[in-house]
Backbone as JSON Lines, residues from 0, in Angstrom:
{"i":0,"aa":"X","n":[-100.28,115.47,201.72],"ca":[-98.92,115.97,201.81],"c":[-98.91,117.24,202.66]}
{"i":1,"aa":"X","n":[-98.03,117.27,203.63],"ca":[-97.94,118.42,204.52],"c":[-96.96,119.45,203.97]}
{"i":2,"aa":"X","n":[-97.25,120.71,204.3],"ca":[-96.33,121.77,203.91],"c":[-95.11,121.74,204.82]}
{"i":3,"aa":"X","n":[-94.07,122.43,204.41],"ca":[-92.87,122.53,205.24],"c":[-93.21,123.17,206.58]}
{"i":4,"aa":"X","n":[-94.07,124.17,206.55],"ca":[-94.47,124.84,207.79],"c":[-95.2,123.88,208.73]}
{"i":5,"aa":"X","n":[-96.08,123.05,208.2],"ca":[-96.78,122.07,209.03],"c":[-95.81,121.06,209.61]}
{"i":6,"aa":"X","n":[-94.87,120.62,208.8],"ca":[-93.85,119.67,209.27],"c":[-93.04,120.28,210.4]}
{"i":7,"aa":"X","n":[-92.58,121.51,210.19],"ca":[-91.8,122.19,211.22],"c":[-92.61,122.36,212.5]}
{"i":8,"aa":"X","n":[-93.85,122.79,212.37],"ca":[-94.7,123.02,213.54],"c":[-94.83,121.74,214.37]}
{"i":9,"aa":"X","n":[-95.07,120.63,213.73],"ca":[-95.26,119.36,214.44],"c":[-93.98,118.93,215.16]}
{"i":10,"aa":"X","n":[-92.86,119.0,214.47],"ca":[-91.59,118.58,215.07],"c":[-91.2,119.51,216.22]}
{"i":11,"aa":"X","n":[-91.31,120.8,215.98],"ca":[-90.89,121.78,216.98],"c":[-91.79,121.74,218.2]}
{"i":12,"aa":"X","n":[-93.08,121.53,218.0],"ca":[-93.97,121.4,219.16],"c":[-93.51,120.23,220.03]}
{"i":13,"aa":"X","n":[-93.2,119.11,219.41],"ca":[-92.75,117.93,220.16],"c":[-91.46,118.24,220.92]}
{"i":14,"aa":"X","n":[-90.52,118.92,220.29],"ca":[-89.25,119.27,220.94],"c":[-89.47,120.19,222.13]}
{"i":15,"aa":"X","n":[-90.24,121.24,221.93],"ca":[-90.46,122.23,222.99],"c":[-91.27,121.62,224.12]}
{"i":16,"aa":"X","n":[-92.26,120.8,223.78],"ca":[-93.05,120.14,224.82],"c":[-92.18,119.19,225.64]}
{"i":17,"aa":"X","n":[-91.26,118.49,224.99],"ca":[-90.34,117.61,225.72],"c":[-89.43,118.43,226.62]}
{"i":18,"aa":"X","n":[-88.98,119.59,226.14],"ca":[-88.15,120.46,226.97],"c":[-88.93,120.93,228.2]}
{"i":19,"aa":"X","n":[-90.22,121.23,228.01],"ca":[-91.08,121.61,229.14],"c":[-91.2,120.45,230.13]}
{"i":20,"aa":"X","n":[-91.37,119.25,229.62],"ca":[-91.47,118.07,230.48],"c":[-90.18,117.87,231.27]}
{"i":21,"aa":"X","n":[-89.05,118.09,230.62],"ca":[-87.75,117.94,231.28],"c":[-87.46,119.07,232.27]}
{"i":22,"aa":"X","n":[-88.13,120.21,232.1],"ca":[-87.95,121.39,232.96],"c":[-89.34,121.89,233.37]}
{"i":23,"aa":"X","n":[-90.03,121.14,234.25],"ca":[-91.43,121.45,234.56],"c":[-91.65,122.74,235.35]}
{"i":24,"aa":"X","n":[-90.66,123.19,236.08],"ca":[-90.82,124.39,236.9],"c":[-90.74,125.63,236.01]}
{"i":25,"aa":"X","n":[-91.81,126.44,236.0],"ca":[-91.83,127.64,235.17],"c":[-90.74,128.64,235.55]}
{"i":26,"aa":"X","n":[-90.21,128.54,236.77],"ca":[-89.15,129.44,237.22],"c":[-87.75,128.88,236.91]}
{"i":27,"aa":"X","n":[-87.68,127.7,236.31],"ca":[-86.41,127.06,235.99],"c":[-85.58,127.96,235.06]}
{"i":28,"aa":"X","n":[-84.32,128.22,235.46],"ca":[-83.46,129.12,234.68],"c":[-83.19,128.59,233.28]}
{"i":29,"aa":"X","n":[-82.98,127.29,233.15],"ca":[-82.72,126.73,231.83],"c":[-83.94,126.88,230.93]}
{"i":30,"aa":"X","n":[-85.11,126.67,231.48],"ca":[-86.34,126.85,230.71],"c":[-86.46,128.29,230.23]}
{"i":31,"aa":"X","n":[-86.15,129.24,231.13],"ca":[-86.21,130.65,230.76],"c":[-85.16,130.99,229.7]}
{"i":32,"aa":"X","n":[-83.96,130.43,229.84],"ca":[-82.9,130.71,228.87],"c":[-83.28,130.18,227.48]}
{"i":33,"aa":"X","n":[-83.8,128.97,227.44],"ca":[-84.21,128.37,226.17],"c":[-85.28,129.24,225.51]}
{"i":34,"aa":"X","n":[-86.31,129.58,226.28],"ca":[-87.4,130.39,225.75],"c":[-86.97,131.78,225.36]}
{"i":35,"aa":"X","n":[-86.13,132.38,226.17],"ca":[-85.64,133.72,225.88],"c":[-84.82,133.74,224.59]}
{"i":36,"aa":"X","n":[-83.97,132.74,224.4],"ca":[-83.18,132.68,223.17],"c":[-84.06,132.38,221.96]}
{"i":37,"aa":"X","n":[-85.12,131.62,222.16],"ca":[-86.06,131.38,221.06],"c":[-86.68,132.69,220.58]}
{"i":38,"aa":"X","n":[-86.87,133.63,221.49],"ca":[-87.38,134.95,221.12],"c":[-86.3,135.82,220.47]}
{"i":39,"aa":"X","n":[-85.07,135.72,220.97],"ca":[-83.99,136.6,220.51],"c":[-83.36,136.18,219.19]}
{"i":40,"aa":"X","n":[-83.29,134.89,218.96],"ca":[-82.52,134.4,217.81],"c":[-83.03,134.92,216.46]}
{"i":41,"aa":"X","n":[-84.33,135.0,216.22],"ca":[-84.75,135.57,214.93],"c":[-84.27,137.01,214.73]}
{"i":42,"aa":"X","n":[-84.25,137.77,215.79],"ca":[-83.78,139.16,215.71],"c":[-82.28,139.18,215.43]}
{"i":43,"aa":"X","n":[-81.54,138.32,216.11],"ca":[-80.09,138.24,215.88],"c":[-79.78,137.85,214.44]}
{"i":44,"aa":"X","n":[-80.57,136.93,213.89],"ca":[-80.35,136.51,212.5],"c":[-80.58,137.69,211.56]}
{"i":45,"aa":"X","n":[-81.64,138.46,211.82],"ca":[-81.93,139.61,210.96],"c":[-80.84,140.69,211.06]}
{"i":46,"aa":"X","n":[-80.33,140.9,212.25],"ca":[-79.35,141.96,212.48],"c":[-77.95,141.55,211.99]}
{"i":47,"aa":"X","n":[-77.51,140.37,212.38],"ca":[-76.12,139.97,212.15],"c":[-75.93,138.97,211.02]}
{"i":48,"aa":"X","n":[-76.99,138.32,210.61],"ca":[-76.88,137.25,209.62],"c":[-76.87,135.9,210.31]}
{"i":49,"aa":"X","n":[-77.19,134.88,209.55],"ca":[-77.35,133.53,210.11],"c":[-76.07,133.0,210.74]}
{"i":50,"aa":"X","n":[-74.97,133.04,210.02],"ca":[-73.73,132.45,210.54],"c":[-73.29,133.12,211.84]}
{"i":51,"aa":"X","n":[-73.34,134.44,211.89],"ca":[-72.92,135.15,213.11],"c":[-73.88,134.87,214.26]}
{"i":52,"aa":"X","n":[-75.17,134.84,213.99],"ca":[-76.15,134.6,215.05],"c":[-75.98,133.21,215.64]}
{"i":53,"aa":"X","n":[-75.83,132.21,214.78],"ca":[-75.64,130.85,215.27],"c":[-74.33,130.71,216.04]}
{"i":54,"aa":"X","n":[-73.27,131.34,215.55],"ca":[-71.98,131.3,216.26],"c":[-72.09,131.96,217.62]}
{"i":55,"aa":"X","n":[-72.86,133.04,217.7],"ca":[-73.06,133.72,218.98],"c":[-73.74,132.79,219.98]}
{"i":56,"aa":"X","n":[-74.81,132.14,219.55],"ca":[-75.54,131.23,220.45],"c":[-74.62,130.09,220.87]}
{"i":57,"aa":"X","n":[-73.87,129.55,219.94],"ca":[-72.93,128.47,220.25],"c":[-71.91,128.92,221.29]}
{"i":58,"aa":"X","n":[-71.45,130.16,221.19],"ca":[-70.43,130.67,222.11],"c":[-70.95,130.83,223.53]}
{"i":59,"aa":"X","n":[-72.25,130.91,223.7],"ca":[-72.84,131.07,225.03],"c":[-72.57,129.85,225.9]}
{"i":60,"aa":"X","n":[-72.49,128.67,225.32],"ca":[-72.06,127.48,226.03],"c":[-73.06,126.8,226.94]}
{"i":61,"aa":"X","n":[-74.06,127.49,227.41],"ca":[-75.0,126.9,228.37],"c":[-75.88,125.84,227.7]}
{"i":62,"aa":"X","n":[-76.3,124.87,228.5],"ca":[-77.1,123.74,228.0],"c":[-78.35,124.17,227.24]}
{"i":63,"aa":"X","n":[-79.14,125.13,227.74],"ca":[-80.36,125.46,227.0],"c":[-80.08,126.06,225.61]}
{"i":64,"aa":"X","n":[-78.99,126.79,225.48],"ca":[-78.64,127.37,224.18],"c":[-78.17,126.27,223.23]}
{"i":65,"aa":"X","n":[-77.38,125.34,223.75],"ca":[-76.91,124.22,222.94],"c":[-78.08,123.34,222.52]}
{"i":66,"aa":"X","n":[-79.03,123.16,223.43],"ca":[-80.21,122.34,223.12],"c":[-81.04,123.0,222.03]}
{"i":67,"aa":"X","n":[-81.23,124.32,222.12],"ca":[-81.99,125.02,221.08],"c":[-81.29,124.88,219.73]}
{"i":68,"aa":"X","n":[-79.98,125.02,219.69],"ca":[-79.24,124.83,218.44],"c":[-79.39,123.41,217.91]}
{"i":69,"aa":"X","n":[-79.32,122.43,218.8],"ca":[-79.48,121.03,218.39],"c":[-80.88,120.79,217.83]}
{"i":70,"aa":"X","n":[-81.87,121.33,218.54],"ca":[-83.25,121.2,218.06],"c":[-83.39,121.84,216.68]}
{"i":71,"aa":"X","n":[-82.89,123.06,216.55],"ca":[-82.99,123.8,215.29],"c":[-82.32,123.03,214.15]}
{"i":72,"aa":"X","n":[-81.14,122.5,214.4],"ca":[-80.41,121.75,213.37],"c":[-81.17,120.5,212.95]}
{"i":73,"aa":"X","n":[-81.77,119.81,213.91],"ca":[-82.49,118.59,213.55],"c":[-83.7,118.89,212.68]}
{"i":74,"aa":"X","n":[-84.29,120.07,212.85],"ca":[-85.44,120.45,212.04],"c":[-85.01,120.96,210.67]}
{"i":75,"aa":"X","n":[-84.08,121.89,210.65],"ca":[-83.74,122.61,209.42],"c":[-82.9,121.77,208.45]}
{"i":76,"aa":"X","n":[-81.93,121.03,208.97],"ca":[-81.05,120.26,208.07],"c":[-81.08,118.77,208.36]}
{"i":77,"aa":"X","n":[-81.89,118.35,209.32],"ca":[-81.95,116.94,209.72],"c":[-80.55,116.45,210.08]}
{"i":78,"aa":"X","n":[-79.84,117.3,210.84],"ca":[-78.48,116.98,211.26],"c":[-78.22,117.51,212.65]}
{"i":79,"aa":"X","n":[-76.94,117.63,213.01],"ca":[-76.6,118.14,214.33],"c":[-76.18,119.6,214.26]}
{"i":80,"aa":"X","n":[-75.99,120.2,215.43],"ca":[-75.69,121.65,215.48],"c":[-74.36,121.98,214.81]}
{"i":81,"aa":"X","n":[-73.39,121.09,214.91],"ca":[-72.11,121.34,214.26],"c":[-72.26,121.4,212.74]}
{"i":82,"aa":"X","n":[-73.11,120.53,212.2],"ca":[-73.38,120.55,210.76],"c":[-74.08,121.85,210.35]}
{"i":83,"aa":"X","n":[-75.02,122.29,211.18],"ca":[-75.73,123.54,210.88],"c":[-74.76,124.73,210.91]}
{"i":84,"aa":"X","n":[-73.91,124.77,211.92],"ca":[-72.92,125.84,212.01],"c":[-71.99,125.82,210.8]}
{"i":85,"aa":"X","n":[-71.54,124.64,210.42],"ca":[-70.64,124.52,209.27],"c":[-71.34,124.96,207.98]}
{"i":86,"aa":"X","n":[-72.57,124.5,207.78],"ca":[-73.29,124.89,206.56],"c":[-73.51,126.39,206.51]}
{"i":87,"aa":"X","n":[-73.79,127.0,207.65],"ca":[-74.03,128.45,207.66],"c":[-72.75,129.22,207.32]}
{"i":88,"aa":"X","n":[-71.61,128.65,207.64],"ca":[-70.32,129.3,207.34],"c":[-69.85,129.06,205.92]}
{"i":89,"aa":"X","n":[-70.16,127.89,205.37],"ca":[-69.56,127.48,204.1],"c":[-70.49,127.53,202.89]}
{"i":90,"aa":"X","n":[-71.75,127.8,203.1],"ca":[-72.71,127.79,201.99],"c":[-72.45,128.91,201.0]}
{"i":91,"aa":"X","n":[-72.72,128.64,199.73],"ca":[-72.67,129.72,198.75],"c":[-73.91,130.6,198.95]}
{"i":92,"aa":"X","n":[-73.99,131.7,198.23],"ca":[-75.05,132.68,198.47],"c":[-76.45,132.07,198.36]}
{"i":93,"aa":"X","n":[-76.69,131.29,197.32],"ca":[-78.01,130.69,197.13],"c":[-78.35,129.73,198.27]}
{"i":94,"aa":"X","n":[-77.41,128.88,198.64],"ca":[-77.62,127.94,199.74],"c":[-77.81,128.68,201.07]}
{"i":95,"aa":"X","n":[-77.01,129.72,201.27],"ca":[-77.08,130.51,202.51],"c":[-78.45,131.18,202.63]}
{"i":96,"aa":"X","n":[-78.95,131.73,201.54],"ca":[-80.26,132.38,201.55],"c":[-81.35,131.36,201.86]}
{"i":97,"aa":"X","n":[-81.28,130.2,201.23],"ca":[-82.27,129.15,201.47],"c":[-82.19,128.65,202.91]}
{"i":98,"aa":"X","n":[-80.98,128.45,203.41],"ca":[-80.8,128.0,204.8],"c":[-81.34,129.04,205.77]}
{"i":99,"aa":"X","n":[-81.11,130.3,205.49],"ca":[-81.63,131.38,206.34],"c":[-83.15,131.37,206.34]}
{"i":100,"aa":"X","n":[-83.76,131.23,205.18],"ca":[-85.23,131.19,205.1],"c":[-85.81,130.03,205.89]}
{"i":101,"aa":"X","n":[-85.22,128.85,205.72],"ca":[-85.7,127.68,206.46],"c":[-85.53,127.88,207.97]}
{"i":102,"aa":"X","n":[-84.4,128.45,208.35],"ca":[-84.13,128.7,209.77],"c":[-85.13,129.69,210.35]}
{"i":103,"aa":"X","n":[-85.39,130.76,209.62],"ca":[-86.34,131.77,210.1],"c":[-87.75,131.19,210.21]}
{"i":104,"aa":"X","n":[-88.13,130.34,209.27],"ca":[-89.43,129.68,209.35],"c":[-89.51,128.83,210.62]}
{"i":105,"aa":"X","n":[-88.46,128.07,210.88],"ca":[-88.43,127.24,212.09],"c":[-88.44,128.1,213.35]}
{"i":106,"aa":"X","n":[-87.67,129.18,213.35],"ca":[-87.59,130.04,214.53],"c":[-88.92,130.69,214.86]}
{"i":107,"aa":"X","n":[-89.76,130.92,213.86],"ca":[-91.11,131.43,214.12],"c":[-91.86,130.47,215.03]}
{"i":108,"aa":"X","n":[-91.73,129.18,214.76],"ca":[-92.42,128.18,215.59],"c":[-91.78,128.05,216.97]}
{"i":109,"aa":"X","n":[-90.45,128.12,217.06],"ca":[-89.82,128.07,218.38],"c":[-90.3,129.24,219.24]}
{"i":110,"aa":"X","n":[-90.4,130.4,218.65],"ca":[-90.86,131.58,219.38],"c":[-92.31,131.4,219.83]}
{"i":111,"aa":"X","n":[-93.17,130.94,218.94],"ca":[-94.58,130.73,219.29],"c":[-94.73,129.72,220.42]}
{"i":112,"aa":"X","n":[-93.99,128.61,220.31],"ca":[-94.11,127.58,221.33],"c":[-93.39,127.96,222.63]}
{"i":113,"aa":"X","n":[-92.4,128.82,222.57],"ca":[-91.8,129.34,223.81],"c":[-92.87,130.1,224.59]}
{"i":114,"aa":"X","n":[-93.72,130.82,223.87],"ca":[-94.81,131.55,224.53],"c":[-95.91,130.61,225.0]}
{"i":115,"aa":"X","n":[-96.4,129.76,224.12],"ca":[-97.58,128.96,224.46],"c":[-97.29,127.73,225.3]}
{"i":116,"aa":"X","n":[-96.17,127.09,225.08],"ca":[-95.85,125.85,225.8],"c":[-94.99,126.13,227.03]}
{"i":117,"aa":"X","n":[-93.93,126.9,226.86],"ca":[-93.02,127.18,227.98],"c":[-93.48,128.35,228.84]}
{"i":118,"aa":"X","n":[-94.43,129.14,228.32],"ca":[-94.94,130.33,229.03],"c":[-93.85,131.38,229.22]}
{"i":119,"aa":"X","n":[-92.98,131.51,228.23],"ca":[-91.91,132.51,228.26],"c":[-92.27,133.6,227.25]}
{"i":120,"aa":"X","n":[-92.37,134.82,227.74],"ca":[-92.66,135.96,226.88],"c":[-91.35,136.61,226.47]}
{"i":121,"aa":"X","n":[-91.4,137.41,225.44],"ca":[-90.19,138.08,224.94],"c":[-89.55,138.97,226.0]}
{"i":122,"aa":"X","n":[-90.33,139.44,226.95],"ca":[-89.82,140.32,228.0],"c":[-89.27,139.56,229.19]}
{"i":123,"aa":"X","n":[-89.33,138.24,229.18],"ca":[-88.88,137.42,230.31],"c":[-87.39,137.1,230.21]}
{"i":124,"aa":"X","n":[-86.56,138.1,229.97],"ca":[-85.12,137.88,229.9],"c":[-84.59,137.48,231.26]}
{"i":125,"aa":"X","n":[-83.65,136.53,231.25],"ca":[-82.99,136.21,232.52],"c":[-81.8,137.15,232.67]}
{"i":126,"aa":"X","n":[-81.35,137.32,233.9],"ca":[-80.33,138.32,234.2],"c":[-79.02,138.06,233.48]}
{"i":127,"aa":"X","n":[-78.68,136.82,233.2],"ca":[-77.41,136.52,232.53],"c":[-77.41,137.04,231.1]}
{"i":128,"aa":"X","n":[-78.56,137.11,230.47],"ca":[-78.62,137.51,229.07],"c":[-78.52,139.01,228.87]}
{"i":129,"aa":"X","n":[-78.46,139.79,229.93],"ca":[-78.37,141.23,229.77],"c":[-77.1,141.64,229.03]}
{"i":130,"aa":"X","n":[-76.03,140.86,229.16],"ca":[-74.8,141.2,228.47],"c":[-74.8,140.77,227.0]}
{"i":131,"aa":"X","n":[-75.87,140.12,226.55],"ca":[-75.97,139.72,225.15],"c":[-75.92,140.91,224.21]}
{"i":132,"aa":"X","n":[-76.4,142.05,224.66],"ca":[-76.49,143.22,223.81],"c":[-75.12,143.72,223.38]}
{"i":133,"aa":"X","n":[-74.1,143.4,224.14],"ca":[-72.76,143.87,223.79],"c":[-72.24,143.19,222.52]}
{"i":134,"aa":"X","n":[-72.81,142.06,222.15],"ca":[-72.35,141.34,220.97],"c":[-73.1,141.72,219.71]}
{"i":135,"aa":"X","n":[-74.15,142.51,219.84],"ca":[-74.93,142.89,218.66],"c":[-74.17,143.94,217.87]}
{"i":136,"aa":"X","n":[-74.27,143.84,216.56],"ca":[-73.59,144.85,215.73],"c":[-74.16,146.23,215.97]}
{"i":137,"aa":"X","n":[-73.32,147.24,215.87],"ca":[-73.82,148.6,216.07],"c":[-74.05,149.31,214.76]}
């Protein structure tokens, strides 16, 4: 029997590796955006909370951000990004805490694989993401 962490690692590796295959150029903007958000999202969750962080990523609209949300939803709730967004908004405190923990566990693997598979470091922000800081709580 595999642990939840092992399950997440296997699924997320497959997702990120497929994203790398679909975006083979290391200079590809979408690849950088996906990897950059994989680094930023755990921080956003800690600062703003799960529901706000997910809503922020959803509002960005770009394909790599939507893909990361879709990937995350398929891992954490075995559903789609709309279901994940809805659950994060409507969950009671106990469910919200559990959903946040599962999401943070998954995001650890997205961040690791962004570095090892996509070759995106936390400092590899793309120029469009510079305005992301304006949405962070003060």
